N, C-alpha and C positions, 0 to 999 in steps of 0.2 A: 504494500500500500504506500505509494508515493504521496507525500504531503502536498496539498494544494498550493502551498507557498514555496515549494522547492526551488522555483526560479524567480522568486519575488525580487531578489537583490542581484540578479544576473547583471554582470558588467560593473558592479561596485568593487573597487579595489581597496583591500584592507591590509595595512602594514601592522603586524602585531609584534610589539616589543616586550610583551608581558611574559611572566613566568608563573609556575605553580598552578593554582586553581582558578582564581577569579577571572583574570584576563583570558586564559585559554578556554575556559567554559563559555565566556561571552563570545569569543571569536568562533568557537565551534557552532554556536547558535547562528551567527551570521553566515558561516559556511553552509550550514544546513539550509539556509534560505537562498543559497545560490551565489553568495559573494565569493570573490577570489581572495583568499586569505594567505598571506605570506608571513611565516614566523621569522622575524629577524633575530638571530641568535649569536651569542658570543662563540667564536670558533673553538674555544678551549673547553667550555663546560656546557654551553647551551642552556636549555630549560632544565632547572634543577629537578623538576618532577620526574625526569627520565630515570633517575637513580633511586627513587623511593621503592622499597620492597612492599609487597611481593612483586615478582617480575615474571614475564612470559617471553621466552626467547631472549632473555637478557634486557628486556625493556619493561619499565614499570607498568603495572596494570592500570594505575591511575592515569599515567600519561597516555596510554593507549585508549583510555575511555573518553578523553576530552580533546583529542587533537585530530580527529578524522577530518578529511576533506581539506587539509592545508598542505602548503609546501614550506620547506625550510631553506632559508638563505643565511649563510654564515657571514657575519660582518663584525669586525672589532670596532665598535663605535667610538672608542677612545682614540683611534687613529684618524688623523685629519682626512686622509684619502677616503676612508670608509664613511666618515661622517658626511663628506661632500657627496658621496654616492647615494646615501640615504636622502639627502636634500634633493638630489636630482630625481629620485624615485617619488618623493612627496609631490613633485610638480604634476605627476600623472596619477596620484592616488586620490582616494576619496576620504578614507578614515585612517587614523593612526590610533592604536590602543597601546597605552603604556602603564606600568604599575611600579615604577621606581619611587623612591621617597621623593617628596616635594623638593624641587630645586635641582635634582640630578640632571634632568633633561636640559635645563639652562646651562649647567656646568659643561655638558657635552656639546653645547652650541646647537642644541636641537629643541629649545623651548618653543612654546607656542608662537611667540613673536617671530622667531626665525622660520618656522614652518609656514606660518601664514604669509610671510613676506614672499616666499617661493610660490605659494598657492593659497590665495585668499579664500578659496572654497573648501579648504581642508577642514575636516572635523577631527579634533583631537580629544580622545577620551582618556582622562587621567584617573586611574583607580588608586586610591591610597587608604590607609587605615583610618586617618582622622581628618582628611581633607587637605587642600592645597594652602589653606591659611589657618591662623589660630596658633595657640601655644603648644600644640602637640606635633607640629610638622616635622620635628627632628626625632620624634619618639618611635622606637621600633614596636612592633606588635604582631599578634596573631589573632585568629578568629575568636578564641576564648576571651581575650582581653577586649576585643571590640564589642562583643555582646555583653560583657560585664559593664562597660561604660554606657552601653545603649539601654541598659535596664532589662534586656531580654533574659539574661542569665538569672536575674532575680525573680523572674516569674515562673520558673520551673523547679519542681521539687515538692517535698512534703511541708505542710504547715509547721512553722517553727524549726524546720530542719535546714540543712545546707542546700544551696542551689544545686540542681541536678545538671550535669554536663550533657548537652544535646548530642545526639548520635550523628548529626551531619553539621557541616560548616555553614551556619546560617549567614553570618556576615560576609563570608567569601562568596557564596553562591547566590543567595537572595539579595543581600545588602550591596554587594559589588557587581557581580556578573549580570544579574537580571535587571537591576536598575541601570547599569551601564548600557545594556542592549536596548532598553527602552529609550534612554536618552539619545543614543545614536540614531535609532529609527526616527525619533522625533526631529532630530537635527537634520537628517536627510530630507525629510518632508519640508522643514523650514527652509533649507537651502534651495530646494526646488522653487519655492515661492519668492525668496529674497535674493538668491544668488550668493549668499554669504555663508561662510563656515562658522565654526564655534569651538570653544574650548570647554569641555564638560568636566566639571569637578565632582567626581563620584567618591564620597566618603563611605567606606564600608560600615563604619560606626553609625552614621546617620541613616544609611540604608536599612540597617537592622532595626534602629530605633523607630523608623517609620512603620514597622510591622506592629508596633504597640499602639497604633492610632486609636483603636477602640478603647483600650484600657486608659489611655490618656484622657479620652472623653469622659470616662467614669470618674477619673481623679478630678477633673474640672468641675464635676458635680458634687464634690465633697467626699467622695469615697477614697479609700486608701488601698489600692490594689496591691496584692502581694501573693507569694506562691502558696499553693495548696489550699486556698480558701475561696477562690473566685469561682464564678459559674463554670468557666471553661478550663480551669487548671487544677481541679481536684476537690472543690468545695461541695459538690453535689453527688449524691449516690447514683443519680440517674445518668451521670456523665463521668464514667470512671472505667478503670481496668480491673478485671477480676480473673483470678486463677481458676483453672478447671481441674478435674480429677487427674488428668495426665500431665499436670504442670505446664499446660499451655495457657494462653490468655485470651480473654474476650474484651473487645473494646465496645463498651456500652455507651450509646449516645442518645438515649431516649429522653430528650429534653422536653418535647412538647407533650401535653396531656394524652393525645391520641396514641403516641408511640409508647408512653409509659403504661398506659392501659393494655396495649397490645402485648408488651413484653411480659407484664405480670400475669396476664391471662395465659400466655404461652408456657410459662414456667410453673403454673399452678399456684400462684400467690395472689391473694386478694388485692386488687388495685385500689390505691387511694391517691387521688390527684394531689391532695394536700402535702403528700410526701415530697413533691417536687420543690417546694419552697420551705421545707422544715428547717428549724434551727440546727446549729452544728451538732448538738447531742442527738437530735432526731435523725440527722443525716448519717451519723455514725451507727445508729441502731439499724437503719434501713440498709446501709452498706453491709453490715455484718450478716443480716438475713439473706441478702442476695448472694454474698460470698458462700454461705453455707449451702445454698441451693446449687450454685454453679459448680461446687466441688463434688457433686454427686454424679456428674457425667463428664465424659471426655469432650474436648473441643469439637471433634468431628460429630459427636452425637448432638451437641448443642447447635452446631451449624445446620445439621439436618432438620432439627426441630424449629429453630428460630428463623431459618430461611423461608419457612412457609408463612411467616408473619411479618407485617410491615412495622418493624420495631427498632430499626437503626442499631443493629448489633453485628459486628464482624469479628472473625477470628484474627488475632494478630499474626500476620504472615512474616515468617523469618526470611532473611535475604536469600538463602539458598532455595527457597520455595517459589520465589517470585516468577522465574521464567515459565514454570509449569502451571501457574495459577490460571484457571479458565478465563477469567476476565482479561488478564494481560495477554493470553494467547489469542483470544478473540479480537482484541484491539491491536494486535501485532506491535506491542510495546517493545519487545526485544527482537533484534535482528543481528545477523552476523555479516562481517566484512573481512576482507583480506587484511591481515595485520602486517603484511610485508615479509620479506625474506627472513627465514629463521623463526618466525612467529606463528604463521598459519592463521586459521580463522580466529577472530576475536568477537566476543559478545559486545553488543552495543545497545544502548537504551535511547529510543527516540524521545524527543521532547514533545510536548503537546502541540507543537507547530507541525508535526508530521515527520515522516521518514524522509531523509534527504535522498536526492537522486544520485545513485551510484557513487558514494563518497570514496575518495582515494584513501589508502592506508595512512595512519599517522606517520608523518615524515621522520626520517633519520636526520641527525644533525648535519646541516649543510647539503642535504641530498639534492636540492634543486637550485643551488647557487648560480651555476652558469646559465641554466635555462631561464630563471627569473630575470637575471641581469640582462640577458639578451632581449627578453620581451620588453624590458623597460628602456631599451635603446642603447645599451652599452656595447662598445666595440670589443672585439676579441682581445685586443691588447689591454684594454681597461679591465676586462674580466680577469685576465691573467695577473695583472698588477694587484688587484684586490685579493685574489687567491694567494698571492705570495706574502701577504701581510701576516706576520706571526706574533 
């Protein structure tokens, strides 16, 4: 199933200077939409993500997962000749994505002012932990710290307990990559209307913080949102996780009265709509009663029973079960592509935008250097000179 947007960005040229997760995930989304993405990598180390274990065929599984459909060009941007080469490429590009610390691009002679001087229509997306301005521009960070500052970490975990570490990189992927992709698409539309490019300042901390919008709305009404006690983070028995007889888990989301009634009817418990808004001690009593019932059967047995009722309950699916889940199979969420020489087939996950059209394997470091430079108008002698830089 090829996504209907597979060619939406055909002809759009993206130069990707980013590493690790946020930028590469962002540019994979653009590649899935048909953009021509070139990874600009340091000839010595390239994208650090390549080396993260576990690996397949000597290449990190994480790298293989977020770099399909791209090509790799090795350039040492600290060298004046390589820097000038990138500036020449920018003249023909549409988007530049970078994730250096604020100020690094300027030190390289590749800041927005320099890029825009070469191409006023260029769109530069700068992804950073804390933004391009403010008191934290020199501070190092990772996802856990970003979501800590954003308040996201504070909202997960048990009441009065320690914050619970999320299982995915929220600031990297949602706060940085997805907001970055959204901003780039908007900037492309804006450029079509005005003819002008843009410098996009994407703070992963702010991107994660924006996910708290609804809770901030509650706080503005005088509430004091915190972990384990709110409607959607553990405060209600009707919206919680329960262990089954076989030590699996059920995600119960029976928030509305009709779903709560359907659930209790299905499990043989007298329904009482008032339980939905009971006080904390009443929620604890209801939760204990539900837990005692769910422990009498396996997850599969409950799935068969509750699947016949419209009650918003799903079995918690472990990662190794995902590819064979009937929903994901029917929706063709997983697909395989060639991982390149020595790797073989690799499993990929399509985004909600759809499956890309015949994506190329994740590139090896510098694999397409000569090819890309030739496409951008470099002569053979220039290509050889750039390749000779060590």
